[in-house]
N, CA, C and O atoms as a DFTB+ gen file, in Angstrom:
824 C
 N C O
     1  1      84.151     154.657     113.130
     2  2      83.799     153.350     113.682
     3  2      83.488     152.373     112.552
     4  3      82.704     152.680     111.654
     5  1      84.096     151.217     112.602
     6  2      83.864     150.194     111.592
     7  2      82.496     149.550     111.816
     8  3      82.115     149.244     112.946
     9  1      81.770     149.352     110.724
    10  2      80.496     148.650     110.794
    11  2      80.690     147.203     110.355
    12  3      81.184     146.934     109.260
    13  1      80.297     146.284     111.218
    14  2      80.264     144.867     110.862
    15  2      78.813     144.536     110.563
    16  3      77.981     144.468     111.468
    17  1      78.516     144.331     109.291
    18  2      77.134     144.170     108.845
    19  2      76.834     142.693     108.603
    20  3      77.418     142.067     107.718
    21  1      75.930     142.153     109.389
    22  2      75.534     140.754     109.235
    23  2      74.445     140.643     108.182
    24  3      73.403     141.291     108.281
    25  1      74.690     139.826     107.184
    26  2      73.705     139.574     106.138
    27  2      73.092     138.206     106.401
    28  3      73.784     137.190     106.341
    29  1      71.799     138.180     106.690
    30  2      71.154     136.907     107.007
    31  2      69.659     137.001     106.756
    32  3      69.048     138.051     106.957
    33  1      69.077     135.892     106.313
    34  2      67.629     135.782     106.185
    35  2      67.022     135.044     107.375
    36  3      65.815     134.806     107.411
    37  1      67.859     134.682     108.346
    38  2      67.415     133.853     109.464
    39  2      67.427     134.645     110.768
    40  3      68.465     135.168     111.174
    41  1      66.280     134.730     111.415
    42  2      66.218     135.393     112.713
    43  2      67.023     134.629     113.757
    44  3      67.592     135.237     114.664
    45  1      67.078     133.311     113.640
    46  2      67.870     132.517     114.578
    47  2      69.353     132.858     114.453
    48  3      70.058     132.943     115.459
    49  1      69.828     133.054     113.223
    50  2      71.225     133.446     113.041
    51  2      71.495     134.817     113.637
    52  3      72.539     135.038     114.252
    53  1      70.567     135.727     113.458
    54  2      70.744     137.074     114.020
    55  2      70.796     137.005     115.544
    56  3      71.617     137.677     116.169
    57  1      69.925     136.198     116.141
    58  2      69.950     136.042     117.601
    59  2      71.298     135.487     118.051
    60  3      71.880     135.969     119.022
    61  1      71.790     134.476     117.344
    62  2      73.071     133.874     117.704
    63  2      74.202     134.886     117.580
    64  3      75.077     134.959     118.443
    65  1      74.181     135.661     116.507
    66  2      75.251     136.631     116.271
    67  2      75.230     137.748     117.308
    68  3      76.269     138.095     117.869
    69  1      74.053     138.310     117.562
    70  2      73.981     139.438     118.487
    71  2      74.230     139.015     119.928
    72  3      74.595     139.840     120.765
    73  1      74.035     137.734     120.219
    74  2      74.327     137.254     121.554
    75  2      75.810     137.121     121.828
    76  3      76.224     137.015     122.982
    77  1      76.621     137.125     120.766
    78  2      78.053     136.901     120.921
    79  2      78.906     138.042     120.385
    80  3      79.888     138.430     121.017
    81  1      78.544     138.581     119.233
    82  2      79.425     139.503     118.513
    83  2      78.902     140.942     118.514
    84  3      77.706     141.177     118.688
    85  1      79.817     141.902     118.318
    86  2      79.422     143.323     118.293
    87  2      78.905     143.758     116.928
    88  3      79.434     144.698     116.335
    89  1      77.886     143.086     116.431
    90  2      77.284     143.492     115.155
    91  2      76.524     144.796     115.374
    92  3      75.731     144.912     116.308
    93  1      76.768     145.768     114.512
    94  2      76.076     147.046     114.677
    95  2      75.236     147.426     113.472
    96  3      74.662     148.514     113.433
    97  1      75.159     146.535     112.483
    98  2      74.191     146.748     111.409
    99  2      73.874     145.407     110.750
   100  3      74.601     144.426     110.902
   101  1      72.773     145.403     110.019
   102  2      72.230     144.164     109.480
   103  2      71.673     144.433     108.091
   104  3      71.357     145.572     107.747
   105  1      71.557     143.377     107.298
   106  2      71.013     143.523     105.946
   107  2      70.183     142.302     105.597
   108  3      70.476     141.183     106.020
   109  1      69.140     142.543     104.815
   110  2      68.282     141.475     104.313
   111  2      68.000     141.772     102.850
   112  3      68.120     142.915     102.410
   113  1      67.629     140.757     102.106
   114  2      67.570     140.889     100.653
   115  2      66.365     140.134     100.093
   116  3      66.342     138.905     100.159
   117  1      65.366     140.825      99.545
   118  2      64.188     140.127      99.022
   119  2      64.475     139.300      97.787
   120  3      63.811     138.288      97.563
   121  1      65.452     139.702      96.972
   122  2      65.777     138.943      95.768
   123  2      66.272     137.558      96.128
   124  3      65.844     136.564      95.542
   125  1      67.181     137.493      97.101
   126  2      67.696     136.203      97.559
   127  2      66.579     135.396      98.203
   128  3      66.502     134.180      98.025
   129  1      65.717     136.070      98.948
   130  2      64.615     135.363      99.602
   131  2      63.700     134.711      98.581
   132  3      63.314     133.552      98.735
   133  1      63.355     135.449      97.545
   134  2      62.460     134.915      96.517
   135  2      63.116     133.754      95.789
   136  3      62.482     132.721      95.572
   137  1      64.381     133.914      95.410
   138  2      65.064     132.885      94.635
   139  2      65.428     131.681      95.483
   140  3      65.376     130.540      95.023
   141  1      65.802     131.953      96.744
   142  2      66.326     130.875      97.557
   143  2      65.286     130.092      98.316
   144  3      65.406     128.872      98.434
   145  1      64.252     130.760      98.842
   146  2      63.298     130.041      99.679
   147  2      61.859     130.252      99.230
   148  3      60.924     129.886      99.943
   149  1      61.677     130.839      98.055
   150  2      60.334     131.007      97.536
   151  2      59.495     131.985      98.323
   152  3      58.266     131.900      98.320
   153  1      60.149     132.918      99.000
   154  2      59.438     133.894      99.807
   155  2      58.758     134.918      98.911
   156  3      59.112     135.055      97.740
   157  1      57.795     135.628      99.452
   158  2      57.114     136.691      98.722
   159  2      57.581     138.035      99.238
   160  3      58.251     138.115     100.267
   161  1      57.226     139.097      98.518
   162  2      57.564     140.426      98.989
   163  2      56.956     140.720     100.343
   164  3      57.594     141.338     101.195
   165  1      55.713     140.277     100.547
   166  2      55.065     140.480     101.838
   167  2      55.796     139.715     102.932
   168  3      55.963     140.217     104.044
   169  1      56.234     138.487     102.612
   170  2      56.979     137.712     103.589
   171  2      58.288     138.375     103.957
   172  3      58.708     138.336     105.113
   173  1      58.935     138.984     102.975
   174  2      60.182     139.708     103.222
   175  2      59.955     140.860     104.193
   176  3      60.729     141.040     105.133
   177  1      58.913     141.633     103.976
   178  2      58.639     142.762     104.865
   179  2      58.267     142.291     106.265
   180  3      58.666     142.905     107.255
   181  1      57.509     141.209     106.353
   182  2      57.142     140.682     107.669
   183  2      58.387     140.239     108.428
   184  3      58.531     140.513     109.619
   185  1      59.288     139.550     107.723
   186  2      60.521     139.121     108.378
   187  2      61.385     140.322     108.752
   188  3      62.023     140.327     109.805
   189  1      61.406     141.339     107.889
   190  2      62.190     142.540     108.183
   191  2      61.649     143.263     109.408
   192  3      62.422     143.799     110.202
   193  1      60.325     143.285     109.570
   194  2      59.743     143.890     110.775
   195  2      60.142     143.094     112.015
   196  3      60.446     143.671     113.059
   197  1      60.139     141.769     111.895
   198  2      60.562     140.933     113.021
   199  2      62.039     141.154     113.329
   200  3      62.444     141.169     114.491
   201  1      62.836     141.323     112.282
   202  2      64.260     141.593     112.469
   203  2      64.458     142.933     113.168
   204  3      65.287     143.052     114.070
   205  1      63.694     143.942     112.750
   206  2      63.793     145.250     113.400
   207  2      63.443     145.154     114.876
   208  3      64.111     145.759     115.714
   209  1      62.406     144.402     115.198
   210  2      62.019     144.231     116.601
   211  2      63.133     143.557     117.390
   212  3      63.369     143.890     118.552
   213  1      63.815     142.610     116.757
   214  2      64.877     141.867     117.430
   215  2      66.104     142.733     117.691
   216  3      66.683     142.668     118.775
   217  1      66.505     143.537     116.722
   218  2      67.758     144.298     116.843
   219  2      67.553     145.673     117.477
   220  3      68.525     146.334     117.843
   221  1      66.308     146.105     117.608
   222  2      66.032     147.409     118.191
   223  2      65.977     148.505     117.139
   224  3      66.374     148.301     115.992
   225  1      65.489     149.654     117.534
   226  2      65.245     150.734     116.572
   227  2      66.501     151.478     116.162
   228  3      66.507     152.133     115.120
   229  1      67.584     151.396     116.960
   230  2      68.772     152.194     116.673
   231  2      69.761     151.501     115.744
   232  3      70.536     152.180     115.071
   233  1      69.759     150.186     115.687
   234  2      70.699     149.470     114.824
   235  2      70.378     149.742     113.359
   236  3      69.210     149.819     112.978
   237  1      71.412     149.888     112.546
   238  2      71.197     150.085     111.117
   239  2      70.661     148.807     110.483
   240  3      71.121     147.704     110.777
   241  1      69.686     148.984     109.612
   242  2      69.121     147.862     108.871
   243  2      69.031     148.261     107.402
   244  3      68.297     149.182     107.043
   245  1      69.788     147.556     106.554
   246  2      69.808     147.823     105.118
   247  2      68.852     146.856     104.424
   248  3      69.002     145.639     104.532
   249  1      67.867     147.405     103.711
   250  2      66.878     146.579     103.024
   251  2      66.846     146.947     101.548
   252  3      66.783     148.124     101.194
   253  1      66.889     145.940     100.698
   254  2      66.972     146.164      99.251
   255  2      65.608     146.456      98.645
   256  3      64.616     145.798      98.961
   257  1      65.575     147.451      97.773
   258  2      64.328     147.758      97.068
   259  2      64.170     146.825      95.874
   260  3      65.142     146.268      95.364
   261  1      62.929     146.669      95.445
   262  2      62.612     145.938      94.229
   263  2      62.150     146.938      93.180
   264  3      61.584     147.979      93.514
   265  1      62.393     146.620      91.906
   266  2      61.939     147.494      90.829
   267  2      63.042     147.769      89.834
   268  3      64.227     147.682      90.156
   269  1      62.638     148.103      88.619
   270  2      63.588     148.403      87.550
   271  2      63.679     149.888      87.243
   272  3      64.720     150.359      86.783
   273  1      62.613     150.632      87.488
   274  2      62.599     152.054      87.172
   275  2      62.770     152.880      88.437
   276  3      62.575     152.392      89.551
   277  1      63.136     154.136      88.244
   278  2      63.248     155.053      89.375
   279  2      61.946     155.097      90.159
   280  3      61.951     155.028      91.388
   281  1      60.845     155.210      89.453
   282  2      59.549     155.321      90.115
   283  2      59.240     154.089      90.960
   284  3      58.733     154.205      92.075
   285  1      59.548     152.905      90.422
   286  2      59.293     151.672      91.171
   287  2      60.188     151.590      92.407
   288  3      59.733     151.197      93.481
   289  1      61.450     151.959      92.252
   290  2      62.375     151.891      93.380
   291  2      62.005     152.892      94.462
   292  3      62.054     152.567      95.649
   293  1      61.640     154.093      94.071
   294  2      61.243     155.108      95.051
   295  2      59.990     154.664      95.800
   296  3      59.913     154.805      97.021
   297  1      59.014     154.131      95.080
   298  2      57.783     153.673      95.725
   299  2      58.070     152.553      96.719
   300  3      57.521     152.541      97.821
   301  1      58.934     151.609      96.328
   302  2      59.247     150.504      97.230
   303  2      60.038     150.995      98.435
   304  3      59.827     150.520      99.551
   305  1      60.947     151.944      98.219
   306  2      61.719     152.499      99.333
   307  2      60.805     153.179     100.346
   308  3      60.965     153.003     101.554
   309  1      59.856     153.949      99.851
   310  2      58.910     154.609     100.751
   311  2      58.107     153.581     101.548
   312  3      57.853     153.761     102.739
   313  1      57.718     152.510     100.878
   314  2      56.965     151.455     101.561
   315  2      57.821     150.797     102.638
   316  3      57.348     150.541     103.745
   317  1      59.083     150.525     102.310
   318  2      59.971     149.856     103.261
   319  2      60.148     150.691     104.524
   320  3      59.970     150.179     105.629
   321  1      60.494     151.965     104.379
   322  2      60.766     152.777     105.569
   323  2      59.487     153.050     106.365
   324  3      59.545     153.292     107.570
   325  1      58.337     153.011     105.693
   326  2      57.071     153.179     106.413
   327  2      56.725     151.936     107.222
   328  3      56.217     152.036     108.339
   329  1      57.003     150.757     106.652
   330  2      56.607     149.509     107.303
   331  2      57.682     148.950     108.225
   332  3      57.387     148.140     109.104
   333  1      58.929     149.378     108.030
   334  2      60.029     148.919     108.889
   335  2      60.720     150.167     109.435
   336  3      61.791     150.535     108.952
   337  1      60.129     150.822     110.432
   338  2      60.676     152.085     110.931
   339  2      61.957     151.879     111.730
   340  3      62.403     150.752     111.947
   341  1      62.529     152.984     112.156
   342  2      63.786     152.936     112.882
   343  2      64.927     153.372     111.986
   344  3      64.719     154.105     111.019
   345  1      66.120     152.927     112.301
   346  2      67.330     153.313     111.566
   347  2      67.465     152.445     110.312
   348  3      68.391     151.645     110.187
   349  1      66.519     152.625     109.392
   350  2      66.430     151.785     108.196
   351  2      66.929     152.538     106.974
   352  3      66.554     153.688     106.746
   353  1      67.777     151.881     106.191
   354  2      68.287     152.418     104.937
   355  2      67.874     151.485     103.813
   356  3      67.644     150.297     104.037
   357  1      67.782     152.020     102.605
   358  2      67.416     151.189     101.463
   359  2      68.625     150.978     100.563
   360  3      69.482     151.851     100.429
   361  1      68.675     149.809      99.954
   362  2      69.762     149.458      99.035
   363  2      69.258     149.598      97.603
   364  3      68.233     149.028      97.229
   365  1      70.000     150.368      96.812
   366  2      69.596     150.678      95.445
   367  2      70.779     150.424      94.516
   368  3      71.898     150.824      94.839
   369  1      70.565     149.768      93.364
   370  2      71.685     149.410      92.488
   371  2      72.301     150.608      91.772
   372  3      71.652     151.629      91.542
   373  1      73.582     150.445      91.429
   374  2      74.336     151.479      90.715
   375  2      74.005     151.415      89.225
   376  3      74.629     150.670      88.471
   377  1      73.030     152.196      88.819
   378  2      72.603     152.276      87.424
   379  2      71.899     153.616      87.253
   380  3      71.547     154.243      88.252
   381  1      71.681     154.079      86.025
   382  2      71.056     155.394      85.845
   383  2      69.742     155.562      86.599
   384  3      69.532     156.590      87.243
   385  1      68.852     154.570      86.531
   386  2      67.590     154.675      87.262
   387  2      67.831     154.682      88.775
   388  3      67.122     155.350      89.527
   389  1      68.840     153.930      89.199
   390  2      69.177     153.907      90.622
   391  2      69.683     155.247      91.128
   392  3      69.301     155.684      92.214
   393  1      70.550     155.913      90.343
   394  2      71.046     157.228      90.763
   395  2      69.898     158.229      90.888
   396  3      69.870     159.040      91.813
   397  1      68.954     158.163      89.948
   398  2      67.781     159.046      90.024
   399  2      67.002     158.782      91.309
   400  3      66.590     159.710      92.005
   401  1      66.809     157.497      91.608
   402  2      66.060     157.137      92.814
   403  2      66.784     157.604      94.072
   404  3      66.158     158.125      94.995
   405  1      68.092     157.419      94.111
   406  2      68.877     157.855      95.270
   407  2      68.704     159.352      95.488
   408  3      68.503     159.803      96.615
   409  1      68.783     160.116      94.409
   410  2      68.651     161.570      94.515
   411  2      67.263     161.965      95.013
   412  3      67.135     162.805      95.903
   413  1      66.224     161.359      94.438
   414  2      64.862     161.697      94.855
   415  2      64.611     161.321      96.313
   416  3      63.955     162.059      97.048
   417  1      65.133     160.179      96.723
   418  2      64.937     159.756      98.107
   419  2      65.711     160.645      99.070
   420  3      65.218     160.959     100.154
   421  1      66.920     161.054      98.686
   422  2      67.710     161.940      99.546
   423  2      66.978     163.251      99.794
   424  3      67.078     163.831     100.876
   425  1      66.251     163.709      98.801
   426  2      65.526     164.977      98.929
   427  2      64.411     164.916      99.964
   428  3      63.990     165.943     100.495
   429  1      63.930     163.698     100.249
   430  2      62.872     163.561     101.261
   431  2      63.390     162.877     102.530
   432  3      62.606     162.451     103.378
   433  1      64.715     162.776     102.651
   434  2      65.311     162.280     103.882
   435  2      65.409     160.780     104.019
   436  3      65.650     160.281     105.118
   437  1      65.230     160.040     102.931
   438  2      65.391     158.581     102.971
   439  2      66.807     158.246     102.523
   440  3      67.219     158.605     101.420
   441  1      67.548     157.556     103.384
   442  2      68.962     157.271     103.116
   443  2      69.116     156.000     102.282
   444  3      68.389     155.022     102.451
   445  1      70.093     156.056     101.377
   446  2      70.317     154.946     100.448
   447  2      71.760     154.471     100.513
   448  3      72.690     155.256     100.700
   449  1      71.919     153.162     100.353
   450  2      73.217     152.557     100.081
   451  2      73.200     152.116      98.625
   452  3      72.315     151.369      98.210
   453  1      74.169     152.574      97.854
   454  2      74.238     152.196      96.441
   455  2      75.010     150.887      96.327
   456  3      76.166     150.807      96.744
   457  1      74.378     149.867      95.767
   458  2      74.964     148.535      95.732
   459  2      75.421     148.161      94.327
   460  3      75.116     148.841      93.347
   461  1      76.163     147.058      94.263
   462  2      76.701     146.565      92.988
   463  2      77.551     147.635      92.315
   464  3      77.435     147.886      91.116
   465  1      78.409     148.258      93.120
   466  2      79.362     149.249      92.613
   467  2      80.636     148.515      92.204
   468  3      81.191     147.735      92.978
   469  1      81.092     148.774      90.979
   470  2      82.239     148.037      90.459
   471  2      83.395     148.918      90.005
   472  3      84.415     148.402      89.548
   473  1      83.259     150.233      90.120
   474  2      84.392     151.095      89.773
   475  2      84.245     152.449      90.458
   476  3      83.207     152.763      91.041
   477  1      85.310     153.238      90.372
   478  2      85.336     154.544      91.029
   479  2      84.267     155.465      90.459
   480  3      83.630     156.217      91.195
   481  1      84.072     155.403      89.147
   482  2      83.103     156.298      88.516
   483  2      81.698     156.086      89.068
   484  3      80.995     157.049      89.374
   485  1      81.288     154.822      89.195
   486  2      79.971     154.538      89.767
   487  2      79.877     155.054      91.201
   488  3      78.857     155.613      91.604
   489  1      80.948     154.860      91.962
   490  2      80.948     155.310      93.352
   491  2      80.804     156.823      93.449
   492  3      80.066     157.324      94.298
   493  1      81.502     157.552      92.586
   494  2      81.424     159.011      92.612
   495  2      80.033     159.499      92.217
   496  3      79.518     160.450      92.805
   497  1      79.426     158.851      91.223
   498  2      78.067     159.221      90.831
   499  2      77.080     158.964      91.966
   500  3      76.201     159.783      92.233
   501  1      77.234     157.818      92.632
   502  2      76.336     157.487      93.739
   503  2      76.480     158.490      94.876
   504  3      75.485     158.935      95.446
   505  1      77.716     158.843      95.203
   506  2      77.957     159.807      96.277
   507  2      77.379     161.165      95.921
   508  3      76.771     161.828      96.761
   509  1      77.568     161.578      94.674
   510  2      77.032     162.866      94.236
   511  2      75.506     162.883      94.265
   512  3      74.896     163.923      94.513
   513  1      74.893     161.723      94.010
   514  2      73.431     161.638      94.032
   515  2      72.870     161.695      95.446
   516  3      71.693     161.997      95.642
   517  1      73.723     161.400      96.435
   518  2      73.268     161.469      97.816
   519  2      73.324     160.171      98.585
   520  3      72.817     160.105      99.705
   521  1      73.932     159.121      98.015
   522  2      74.063     157.858      98.745
   523  2      74.928     158.062      99.984
   524  3      75.903     158.812      99.947
   525  1      74.576     157.403     101.067
   526  2      75.371     157.497     102.289
   527  2      76.376     156.359     102.394
   528  3      77.219     156.350     103.290
   529  1      76.284     155.394     101.469
   530  2      77.183     154.246     101.464
   531  2      77.255     153.702     100.044
   532  3      76.256     153.711      99.325
   533  1      78.424     153.232      99.636
   534  2      78.557     152.538      98.350
   535  2      79.135     151.157      98.627
   536  3      80.128     151.023      99.341
   537  1      78.512     150.138      98.062
   538  2      78.886     148.755      98.339
   539  2      79.568     148.130      97.133
   540  3      78.979     148.022      96.058
   541  1      80.815     147.722      97.325
   542  2      81.613     147.097      96.272
   543  2      81.520     145.587      96.435
   544  3      81.805     145.062      97.511
   545  1      81.124     144.878      95.373
   546  2      81.021     143.421      95.418
   547  2      82.376     142.827      95.032
   548  3      82.668     142.608      93.857
   549  1      83.186     142.574      96.047
   550  2      84.592     142.244      95.840
   551  2      84.781     140.934      95.092
   552  3      85.504     140.898      94.096
   553  1      84.149     139.856      95.548
   554  2      84.398     138.558      94.913
   555  2      83.855     138.516      93.491
   556  3      84.407     137.812      92.645
   557  1      82.784     139.256      93.211
   558  2      82.268     139.296      91.847
   559  2      83.279     139.967      90.914
   560  3      83.464     139.532      89.777
   561  1      83.925     141.016      91.394
   562  2      84.991     141.653      90.611
   563  2      86.145     140.688      90.385
   564  3      86.685     140.600      89.282
   565  1      86.520     139.965      91.434
   566  2      87.627     139.014      91.305
   567  2      87.306     137.926      90.289
   568  3      88.167     137.539      89.500
   569  1      86.064     137.427      90.305
   570  2      85.682     136.384      89.355
   571  2      85.702     136.895      87.920
   572  3      85.884     136.118      86.982
   573  1      85.516     138.189      87.751
   574  2      85.550     138.785      86.408
   575  2      86.968     139.127      85.967
   576  3      87.167     139.727      84.911
   577  1      87.953     138.745      86.778
   578  2      89.341     139.000      86.422
   579  2      89.848     140.361      86.843
   580  3      90.922     140.786      86.418
   581  1      89.072     141.057      87.687
   582  2      89.477     142.381      88.164
   583  2      90.052     142.271      89.578
   584  3      90.041     141.198      90.181
   585  1      90.543     143.371      90.086
   586  2      91.112     143.427      91.430
   587  2      90.092     144.064      92.364
   588  3      90.034     145.288      92.491
   589  1      89.286     143.226      93.020
   590  2      88.220     143.743      93.860
   591  2      88.726     144.635      94.979
   592  3      88.168     145.706      95.219
   593  1      89.779     144.205      95.666
   594  2      90.323     145.017      96.751
   595  2      90.938     146.304      96.219
   596  3      90.908     147.339      96.886
   597  1      91.491     146.236      95.022
   598  2      92.026     147.440      94.404
   599  2      90.944     148.474      94.162
   600  3      91.173     149.672      94.326
   601  1      89.754     148.010      93.768
   602  2      88.632     148.930      93.559
   603  2      88.211     149.558      94.888
   604  3      87.951     150.760      94.949
   605  1      88.141     148.753      95.950
   606  2      87.830     149.298      97.277
   607  2      88.844     150.372      97.652
   608  3      88.475     151.447      98.123
   609  1      90.115     150.075      97.442
   610  2      91.187     151.018      97.786
   611  2      91.071     152.307      96.977
   612  3      91.226     153.400      97.521
   613  1      90.799     152.180      95.682
   614  2      90.710     153.368      94.825
   615  2      89.513     154.241      95.199
   616  3      89.614     155.468      95.212
   617  1      88.379     153.604      95.504
   618  2      87.201     154.383      95.899
   619  2      87.455     155.095      97.223
   620  3      87.116     156.268      97.376
   621  1      88.054     154.383      98.183
   622  2      88.355     155.005      99.472
   623  2      89.286     156.201      99.289
   624  3      89.105     157.236      99.931
   625  1      90.285     156.060      98.411
   626  2      91.215     157.166      98.160
   627  2      90.507     158.340      97.499
   628  3      90.733     159.493      97.863
   629  1      89.648     158.044      96.525
   630  2      88.905     159.111      95.843
   631  2      87.978     159.835      96.813
   632  3      87.854     161.059      96.762
   633  1      87.334     159.088      97.688
   634  2      86.429     159.705      98.663
   635  2      87.195     160.592      99.643
   636  3      86.722     161.666     100.014
   637  1      88.374     160.143     100.061
   638  2      89.180     160.990     100.946
   639  2      89.586     162.275     100.232
   640  3      89.590     163.350     100.832
   641  1      89.924     162.163      98.960
   642  2      90.390     163.315      98.190
   643  2      89.311     164.389      98.071
   644  3      89.613     165.580      98.144
   645  1      88.066     163.980      97.889
   646  2      86.992     164.961      97.691
   647  2      86.225     165.262      98.976
   648  3      85.306     166.081      98.973
   649  1      86.595     164.608     100.066
   650  2      85.876     164.815     101.318
   651  2      84.468     164.263     101.287
   652  3      83.544     164.868     101.830
   653  1      84.303     163.114     100.653
   654  2      82.976     162.511     100.512
   655  2      82.408     162.125     101.873
   656  3      83.141     161.761     102.792
   657  1      81.100     162.212     101.977
   658  2      80.426     161.813     103.210
   659  2      80.008     160.348     103.180
   660  3      79.750     159.760     104.230
   661  1      79.939     159.757     102.003
   662  2      79.509     158.363     101.890
   663  2      80.581     157.409     102.409
   664  3      81.777     157.664     102.265
   665  1      80.138     156.312     103.010
   666  2      81.044     155.268     103.465
   667  2      81.321     154.286     102.337
   668  3      80.525     154.138     101.410
   669  1      82.467     153.615     102.434
   670  2      82.806     152.542     101.504
   671  2      82.530     151.210     102.192
   672  3      83.063     150.924     103.263
   673  1      81.687     150.405     101.555
   674  2      81.348     149.079     102.074
   675  2      81.979     148.018     101.181
   676  3      81.858     148.080      99.958
   677  1      82.649     147.049     101.790
   678  2      83.163     145.891     101.058
   679  2      82.203     144.733     101.282
   680  3      82.063     144.234     102.399
   681  1      81.547     144.312     100.210
   682  2      80.563     143.235     100.289
   683  2      81.050     142.040      99.480
   684  3      82.060     142.119      98.780
   685  1      80.326     140.941      99.585
   686  2      80.673     139.713      98.869
   687  2      82.077     139.251      99.249
   688  3      82.908     138.959      98.388
   689  1      82.320     139.192     100.551
   690  2      83.594     138.712     101.088
   691  2      83.450     137.243     101.474
   692  3      82.394     136.818     101.943
   693  1      84.511     136.478     101.275
   694  2      84.410     135.030     101.452
   695  2      85.271     134.473     102.583
   696  3      84.947     133.418     103.130
   697  1      86.347     135.146     102.943
   698  2      87.289     134.603     103.921
   699  2      87.687     135.678     104.930
   700  3      87.525     136.868     104.661
   701  1      88.212     135.264     106.098
   702  2      88.726     136.256     107.043
   703  2      89.802     137.145     106.431
   704  3      89.879     138.333     106.742
   705  1      90.625     136.578     105.568
   706  2      91.649     137.379     104.899
   707  2      91.012     138.461     104.031
   708  3      91.541     139.569     103.941
   709  1      89.888     138.155     103.393
   710  2      89.173     139.166     102.611
   711  2      88.755     140.340     103.495
   712  3      88.903     141.499     103.109
   713  1      88.236     140.034     104.676
   714  2      87.794     141.090     105.584
   715  2      88.977     141.949     106.008
   716  3      88.894     143.178     106.014
   717  1      90.076     141.296     106.361
   718  2      91.281     142.031     106.760
   719  2      91.758     142.954     105.643
   720  3      92.048     144.127     105.879
   721  1      91.837     142.423     104.439
   722  2      92.319     143.224     103.313
   723  2      91.370     144.372     102.997
   724  3      91.809     145.463     102.636
   725  1      90.070     144.127     103.133
   726  2      89.095     145.187     102.863
   727  2      89.249     146.342     103.845
   728  3      89.210     147.507     103.450
   729  1      89.423     146.020     105.120
   730  2      89.585     147.075     106.118
   731  2      90.881     147.845     105.893
   732  3      90.907     149.068     106.026
   733  1      91.947     147.143     105.557
   734  2      93.219     147.812     105.283
   735  2      93.150     148.656     104.014
   736  3      93.893     149.627     103.866
   737  1      92.250     148.281     103.094
   738  2      92.082     149.050     101.859
   739  2      91.246     150.305     102.067
   740  3      91.163     151.149     101.175
   741  1      90.629     150.435     103.231
   742  2      89.867     151.642     103.525
   743  2      88.377     151.456     103.667
   744  3      87.654     152.440     103.828
   745  1      87.882     150.214     103.613
   746  2      86.448     149.985     103.812
   747  2      86.057     150.352     105.241
   748  3      86.788     150.064     106.188
   749  1      84.907     150.983     105.385
   750  2      84.389     151.348     106.704
   751  2      83.244     150.440     107.127
   752  3      82.794     150.487     108.272
   753  1      82.779     149.619     106.204
   754  2      81.701     148.677     106.459
   755  2      82.068     147.386     105.748
   756  3      82.427     147.406     104.570
   757  1      81.981     146.266     106.451
   758  2      82.209     144.960     105.828
   759  2      80.977     144.101     106.070
   760  3      80.487     144.014     107.195
   761  1      80.479     143.467     105.018
   762  2      79.309     142.605     105.156
   763  2      79.760     141.156     105.243
   764  3      80.587     140.698     104.455
   765  1      79.208     140.449     106.207
   766  2      79.611     139.068     106.463
   767  2      78.373     138.245     106.787
   768  3      77.370     138.776     107.262
   769  1      78.452     136.939     106.524
   770  2      77.413     136.045     107.024
   771  2      77.889     135.455     108.345
   772  3      79.022     135.697     108.762
   773  1      77.031     134.683     109.003
   774  2      77.375     134.185     110.329
   775  2      78.562     133.235     110.276
   776  3      79.397     133.244     111.180
   777  1      78.652     132.414     109.228
   778  2      79.775     131.482     109.124
   779  2      81.102     132.234     109.059
   780  3      82.072     131.844     109.709
   781  1      81.144     133.307     108.278
   782  2      82.376     134.088     108.181
   783  2      82.655     134.816     109.492
   784  3      83.810     134.935     109.901
   785  1      81.615     135.300     110.147
   786  2      81.795     135.960     111.439
   787  2      82.388     134.994     112.457
   788  3      83.256     135.376     113.241
   789  1      81.929     133.749     112.450
   790  2      82.492     132.735     113.345
   791  2      83.969     132.496     113.040
   792  3      84.776     132.329     113.954
   793  1      84.320     132.481     111.755
   794  2      85.724     132.300     111.379
   795  2      86.582     133.470     111.849
   796  3      87.717     133.277     112.284
   797  1      86.040     134.681     111.763
   798  2      86.789     135.859     112.198
   799  2      87.085     135.814     113.694
   800  3      88.083     136.369     114.154
   801  1      86.220     135.155     114.444
   802  2      86.310     135.189     115.904
   803  2      87.284     134.173     116.477
   804  3      87.564     134.201     117.676
   805  1      87.805     133.280     115.652
   806  2      88.639     132.203     116.174
   807  2      89.993     132.162     115.483
   808  3      90.161     132.652     114.366
   809  1      90.946     131.567     116.173
   810  2      92.277     131.338     115.610
   811  2      92.816     130.042     116.189
   812  3      92.608     129.773     117.372
   813  1      93.502     129.229     115.394
   814  2      94.079     127.993     115.933
   815  2      95.155     128.257     116.979
   816  3      95.536     127.351     117.720
   817  1      95.648     129.490     117.046
   818  2      96.692     129.829     118.014
   819  2      96.130     130.315     119.345
   820  3      96.878     130.480     120.308
   821  1      94.826     130.546     119.409
   822  2      94.222     131.053     120.650
   823  2      93.973     129.911     121.638
   824  3      93.470     130.145     122.737
């Protein structure tokens, strides 16, 4: 089953999306909140609890951890799942400290999505550490002169070859064509904002 993951800091947007579209997972990001609206970590958790109440306990909710070290990320992950219960997963970056955190959290049953994955090697390390999802930032790869969709395709192929349990997520998508290409490349999860979701739902020929 394909996951359409709505990324939003606005409860009003989530209400609008869930009232119309089959969104089955959601994501929020404290880094963007702090930089974009001057929110605090406490404000992020309060909003995440409100989001959980809105979407129900069964919907997937991906929440990003804060911290630079394994210890900081693990501590924040434990805090997140304690304060935002339900089908909650934590987002952890693809880096040595992140892989350590993913492994430690997997050992205690906390599920992680490894984010900012830019090549097959990072994806394989994340999967081996116990990540249940790896998120490829497609447009960031494209801006760096790489083939973002090609990376999604290669990771999906590698995961099929080894029988990986982790899903491939295509993130940082900008257009409906990006979403289409990501799904055809083998992504099982696509992250979109409400504006892109609205674009996906319409056609000038309809």
